[in-house]
Each structure stands twice: as structure tokens, then as C-alpha cells.
N, C-alpha and C positions, 0 to 999 in steps of 0.2 A: 142385608142385600149381598149376594155373592156375585163376584165379578167374572170368574173364569170357569165355573162349573154350574151344572143344573141337575135337578132331580128328574129322572125319567122312569116310566112304568112300562115294563116289558110284558106283553099279554101272553099268558099261558092258557091252559084249557079252562080251569075254573077260577083263576086268580091272576094277579099281576105281581111280578118281581120288581122291587124298587132298587134302582141303581143310581150311581152318580156318574154324570157324563162329562168328559173333557176331550177336546180334540185340538190337533195342530197339524197343519200341512197335510190334511187328509187322513192322518193316523188318529185312532180313537182309543181312549182308555175308559173302561166302564166297570169300575169295581162294584161288587154287590154290597148291599147294606145288611142282608139277612132278613129283610122285612118282606112279608107277603101280604097283599091286600086283596080281599075278596072283591069281586066285580061290583057287587051291590054297594060296597062302601067307598067306591071311587067316584067322586063327583065329576060333573062335566067340565068344571074349571081346572081339573087336575089336582085336586087336594083330597085328603083322606077325611071321610066324614067321622063325626063323633060316635057313630055306631060301631066302628071298628074295635074289636076286643084288644085291650092293651094299647090303646092309642098313645098315651104319654110315653110308654117305653119304646114304642116303634118310632115316634118322632125323635126321641133322644138318640136312638141308633143311627137314624138318617143324618141327623145334625152332626154327630161325632165323625162319621165318615166324610161328610162334605167339608167340615172344618179342617180336618186333617189334610185333605187334598188341596184345599184353598191355601193353607199355610205353606205347603211345599211349593206351590206355584208362585206365591208372593215372594218367598225367600229367594227363589231362583231369579225372579224378575228384578228384584232389588239389586242383585249382584251383576247380572248380565244384560239388563235393560231389554229383555225379551222373554217370552213364555218358554217354559222348558220343553224339550222333546219328549214324546210319549215314552220312549224306552227308558230315559232317565227317571221319569216319574214312576213308572212301574217298579223299577228297582228300589227306589227310595220308599215307596209305599209298602213294599213287602216287609220292611223292618218292623219290629214290634213298636207299639205306640210309645212306650216309655223311652225306647232308644231314639225314636224320632225327636221326642221332646228334648232329650239330652243333646243330640247332635245339633239342634237348632238354637241352643242357648248361647249366651254371651261367652265369647272365647276366653275372657279374663275372669269368669265367675268364680274360679277356684284359686285365683291368684293369692288372696290374703291367707288362705290355709297353707298354700305352698310356701309362702314366705315365713309363716310361723314355724313350719317344719325346718326350713333352712336355718333359721335363727338358733334352733336346737342342735344343729349338726355341723355347722361350719365354724372355722376357727376365728375368723375375723369379721367385724362389722363391715369392713370394706368389701368383702365378698357379697354380702347381702345388698349393699348399695349398688354394686356392679350388676347384680341380677335384676334389681328394680329398674335399672336403665332399660331393660327389655320392655317393661310395661309402659314406660315413658315413650319409647319409640313407637310401640303399637298404637297408643292413644293419639300421638302426633300424626301417625299415618292415617288413622281413622278420620281425624278432624280435617287434615289437609286434602286427602283424596276422596273423602266422603264414602269410605268403605264401611260396610256392615260386618263387624268382626264376629264370626260365628264358626263353630267347629266344622260345619259342613261346607265351609268355603275354602278350606285349606287345599287348594288344587294348584296346578302349575301356574295358572294365570295370577293367583294370589301372590305366590312367592316371586314371580317375575316382577310384579308391580312393587312388592315390598322392598326387595333388594334394590331396584331402580330408585325408589324413593330414598332409601337409606344413604346411598352413595352420592346422590345428586341434589336432594332437597332438604333432608333432615337437618333442622337447626338444633344445635346443642351447645352446652358449656362444658368446660373441663372439670368443674366441680360444682356441687350444689349451691355453694355460697355465691357463685357468679350469677345464679338465676334470679337473685333478688333484684328488683328494679333499681334500687339505689346504688347497686354496684357499678352501673354505667358501662358494663362490658357488652360488646357486640357478640352475638352468638356465631359460632363457626357453622358453615353450611356444608353438609355432607360428611359422613363418617369415612375414615380411611378403611382400606380393605381388611386390615388385621382386626380392627374394632368391629366391623360388620360381621366377620366370621365368628368372633367371640359371642356376639349377641344372638346370632342364629343358633349357635351351640347351646347357649343358655335357654333359648326359646324351645329347642328340642327337648331339653331336660324337663321343662315345665309340662310339655305335652306328654312325656313319659309318665310324669307324676299323675296327670289327669287319667291316663289309661289304667295305671296300677291301683291308685288310691280312690278314684272317683268313678271308675267303670265307664268312662267316656269311650264310645265306640268309634275310634279312628285308627287308621292303618299307619303306624309309625314308619314302617319300612318304605311305604309309598311316599310319605311326606319327606323322608330323607332323600329319596330319589328326586323329588321335585326341587328340593333345596340345592342338590348337586347340579342339576341341569340349569337352574336359575343362576347359580354362581358362574357356570361356564358361559352362559349367554351374556352376562354382564361383565365377564372377565374379572371376577373378584377372586384374586389369588393373593396369598400372603407374600409380603416383601421378603426376598431371600436375605439370609444373614449377611451375605457379602455386600448387599446394597444398604444395609442399615449403618448408621453412625451413631454411636453413643459415647459421650465424653468419659475419659478416664484420666487419672492424674499420674504422671511419672513420679518416681521417687524424689526427683529434684523439686517438682511442684509441691509435693507433700511436705518436703523439708522446708520450703519457703512458707507454706501455710502454718506449719507447726511453730515456726519462729517469726510469725507476723509481728509480734511485739518487739522483736529485735530489728527486723528489716524496715518496718513501717510503723514506728511507735505512735505517730499522730493518728494514723487510721485505726490502729488497735484501740486507742483511748476513745475514739468516737463510737465504738460499738457498745451496744447495751449489754447488760449481763445476760439476758436471754439469747442475744445473738452470739455471744461468746460461748454459751453452752451449746447452741445448735452447731457451731463450728467444731467444738470438741467432739460432739456425737459423730459428726461426719468423719473427722480425722480418726476417731476410734475404729470406724468401719473400714477406713482405708488401711489401717495398720493390722486389723484382726480379721477382716473379711466376713464379718457376721452379717446376716440379713437383718433388715430393720426390726422385725418381730422378735428375733433372737437377741438383738442388741438391747432392747428394752428389758429383757429378762435376765441378763448376765448378773449373777450375784456372787458374793464372796465364796459361797459353797461350791461354785463352779470352777474355782481356781485350785488346781492341784499340781504340786511339783513344778510351778512356774508355767503351767499351761492352762488354757481354758478348755475344759472337757465338758461337753454338753450335747444333749440331743436336740436336733433341729425340730422346731415346731411344725414345719411343713411336712416332713417325711418321717420323723422319729429316728433318722440316721444319726449316729454319734459323729461329732467332729472334734479334732484335737488340734489346737494351734498354740504356738508359743505366745505367752503374754508379753507384748512389747512394753518396755519400761514407760514409754510416754502414754500408752493406753492404760497402764496401771495407774499412773498419776491421775488420769482423767477419771477413772473409776473411784479413786480415793477422794478426789475433789468433790464429787457429787454423791459420796457415801453409797456407792454401788447402786445408784438409782437413776439410770439414764432414761427417765420418762419423757415422752414428747408426743405431740400430735404430728403425724407424718406430713399432712398437707401444709400445715403452718411452717414446719421446718423446711420443706422443699421450697416454699415461697421465699423464705428468708435467705436460704442458701443461694438462690439465683441473684438476689439483690447484692449479697456480699461478694460473690465470685465474679460478677461483672467488674467490680473494682479490684479484687485480688488479682485476677488475671492481667488486668491493665498494669498494676504495680509490678507483677512478676515479669511482664514483657520487657521492661527496661533492664531488670536484673538478668534475664535470660540473654538478651542481645549483647550485653556487656561481656558476658562470659563466653558466648559462642558467636562465631562469624556466620550467623544465620538468622533471618528475620523470623520472629515468633508469630505463628499462625493464630490469629485471634477471632477471625470470622469463619464459621463453618456452615456447610450446606448439608441439609438432611432431606432425603427423598421420601415423599409420601405418595401413595397410590390410592386413588378412588375409582374403582372399576378399572378401565383401561387407561385412564388419564393419570399423568404424573405431575406432581407439584414439587417445587424445590423450596424448602424452608431455610432461608438464609438468616442466621442469627449470630449474635455475639456468643462466643464460647461459653461464657458464664451462664447464659440463659438455658443451656442444655443440662446444667448440673441438677442432680437430684440425689436423694439418699442412696439409691442403688448404684450411683456412680462410685461410691466408696467400695462396695463389694466387687464391682467390676474392676476397679483399679487394683485391688488386692490380688485378684486372680490373674489379671493381665500381667502384673509385675512378677508373679510367681512363674507364669508360663515363660516369660523372657529369661528366667533362670532355670529353665527345664533341664538343661544339661547338668546342673548341680543337684536339683531337687527331684526331678522326675515327675511326670504327670500324675502318677499314683499318689504321691505325697500331696500334691496340690488338691486332688480329690478328697483325700482324708482331711485336710485342713478346712475344706469348704463343706464337708459333710455330704458330698454328692455320691450317688450310687452309679450313675451312668457317665461315661467319659464325654458323651455328647452334651450333657448338661454343663460340665466344666468348660468345654470348648466354646459353648454358646456365650459365656461370660468374657471371653478373651477377645480383645479388640486391638487393631493396629492403630498407631498414633505417632505423632511427631516425636522424634527423640533428639536429645542433645548429642553433640559429637562425642562427649564422654559421659555416657549414662551413669547415673549414680546407683548406689546399692539400696535395695528396698530395706534391708536390715541395718543399713548404716545411718538411718535417719536419727538425728540427735537434736537436743534442745540447746540452743546457743545462749 
């Protein structure tokens, strides 16, 4: 039983043309079926008699056109809660049948193939996990907002609704382990602007794959325009670098952490062997400036004439940095195998540095006539709304704090080293990349020397 269309017969001189009829607001759409019925074969009830030559083939043609028209009307009505205008229906109906079928299929129908390709081409499993977050977001959006995800629904309204959902309603966890019910963690509501922008970029890459590899007929430039306008409407802009705060360690703080066994022997003894290794890995990064993925791969063959000389995994650019004696001790201690799981290491660092910074505070305030800043505020934007994340300094620590500390300390010695040497040591090609790692922070009145760090 068809809801929105009907079969009609248009009388000609010796036969009837069979068409499918649809109307809305006085406008009519009447696509032909290509079937002609002789007058003697059309019954009074408006059906074709069995005497019509090629009856089965004619009925198939009529059904094919009517089904196609009905499907278009239903897909539009599911999305907009109203029947489509005739001009939209005419435009969509002109597309080839196979293209119509492709355009109406599930938006995520090619996702598994896309991820298989990404697994073959990206460097890190973390990248694949990040891309998979797009699928999680879209499915949550579909479930929460009762949206029918399909390629032919990617219009301005879709992206307005999607971005509004992402920044205001989307529930998520920081890592996949927190999604397990037994974790007891409460999900965060709403993605911040930077994360929203990344997910939209990853979604666009998926659509590009669908066009190139799966011949899906969508206009990517038009979709990019929709995303741009939706971001403007929802005020989704990245947080400027001057507004971000990311913790870095001064040379004096690194000196304290390196000599934790000397300054705080009881706390040092309370750490497990794994925690001591995690702290060593972090200190290695503070002293050498290597990125986490490069830190894992530093081997004996990368040490030449007292320097670490290695190509960065991310860009292939070579970096050269003097091997600090303490960093060399760390490499020897673990037989040049600094293997670790990044998320686990980050979690343990936060636990340790909440205590380490508290212990350092007393040490700092005895040396300097200045209170040590232990509570920090970080700004987060979700759309036009701003939130302040107020936390203990130690809870902002992560592996990349080591690399940021190294480059910030180098920058503060720029008059001696020069920014070009800092770029060489970090393996950066663009000066803007190096500057992005450099952060302002509280300084002691007599700042220590980065290269004067020693083991007591």
C-alpha cells in the first residue's frame, strides 16, 4: 500500500500513458513509467487486464518507479517531519537509480573499510582510536536526537544540530577504560571547541574516503561550507594559544624531582618500581625533549659523539640533542628500552606529582621569599560558553609536559642558544611549532640552569 503516490492513466488517442502522481501545495510531479496500455486492456476499476501484452514486465516497471518515488518521500519526511517540495523531488528523481540507492544508505556503512585502511597507513593506534571517536559521536547523536543518519541528509540543518549536540549534550569519557561500568566514573557532558573541531575534521576525511573509494555521490565542498557556517553559528572557535595553560617544569623543579631520593627519601621508598620507571621516563623527556613515541624508540645506536641523533617518527625530520648524563643513566638502567603505555604512565604521573609538587612547595618557599603557586586554572570553551577548570598543579601533568618543559627552558636561554638551535634539538621544521611548545610560568627569583641539573 503506497502512502504518498498513486498510479494514474493519461488518455491518448489509441492508448493510455501510465504515470506516477505526487502533489504538494498545488504543485504536481508526474514522472512517466514508460508503460502504454491499450484502451481495451484497461478495466473500469483502473487496473490492467491480463490480456495486455508483456503484463508482468509492465507491472515491474510501474512498481520500480513508484517505489523509487515513495522512498524519496519517506526519507525526506523522516528527517523534516513533512512531505518534500516538488522541486526537491524532481531534482532527486533525476539521479540514476544506483546513485539514489547509494545516497540513501547508512552514513556509516563504509566505516569498517575506512578504519581498515587507516590501520595500514597511520603511525599510531592512538590515531585510530581518535578517529573511531567520530563513529561513537555520530551513533550517540543518532540515538539521543533520533536522527536517521544517511548521506542525503548532510545539509545545513544536520550540521547545525550535530555541532549543537556535540558541545551541549554529548556524554563522553577521557579514555575507553572509563566507559566500563565498574569504573564508576561520571561521563563529561559536552566536547570542548578544540575536540569538536578535530572530530569534524576527521568526519570530513571519512566523507572524502567515501567519495574517492566508494563512489558515493556527495558534494564535499558544499559540506565544508555547511560545517563552516555551523561552527560560526555555534561560535565554535579554537582557544587561542595565549589562553591555554599547560604545565611545564622549571630547571629547579626538575632538579628536585631528579633528586627525590635525596630530598624526600621516605616518599621515594614508598614508590613502586613501576612508578620509579615512569618518573624516570618523564625526567628523560624533560632533559632531552623527545616526544613520547620517539622516547620509546631511543636505542644505543642513536647515541653518537655524546648526542642523540634520530629522525622524528612524526615528520621524519632529524633532531640532534646533547645526551644529558642523567638521561644516559636512565637509558642504561633500563637497558635502552623505555617501553611504556602512555595512558597508564600519564595516570601515574598525576598521582605522583600531586605529592611531589606539595613536597617541593616547602623546599621552594624556604629558598625564595615568594609563595609557591600550587593551584592552577585552565580555560575551556564549549561553543560561546567558557568554563574554568581549577585543579592542583600535579593533575595537569602528562608526558608531553616533559617535552614542553625542555623547549620552554631552551627558549628562556634563547640569548645563548638561539631559536634555530632549539628547533634543531626538537626536530621542528617550522618556528611556529617550536613557539607553540613554549609556555610562561612562575620563576624563582634566581632561576637555575637547565644544563646545571645534577644528581645529589
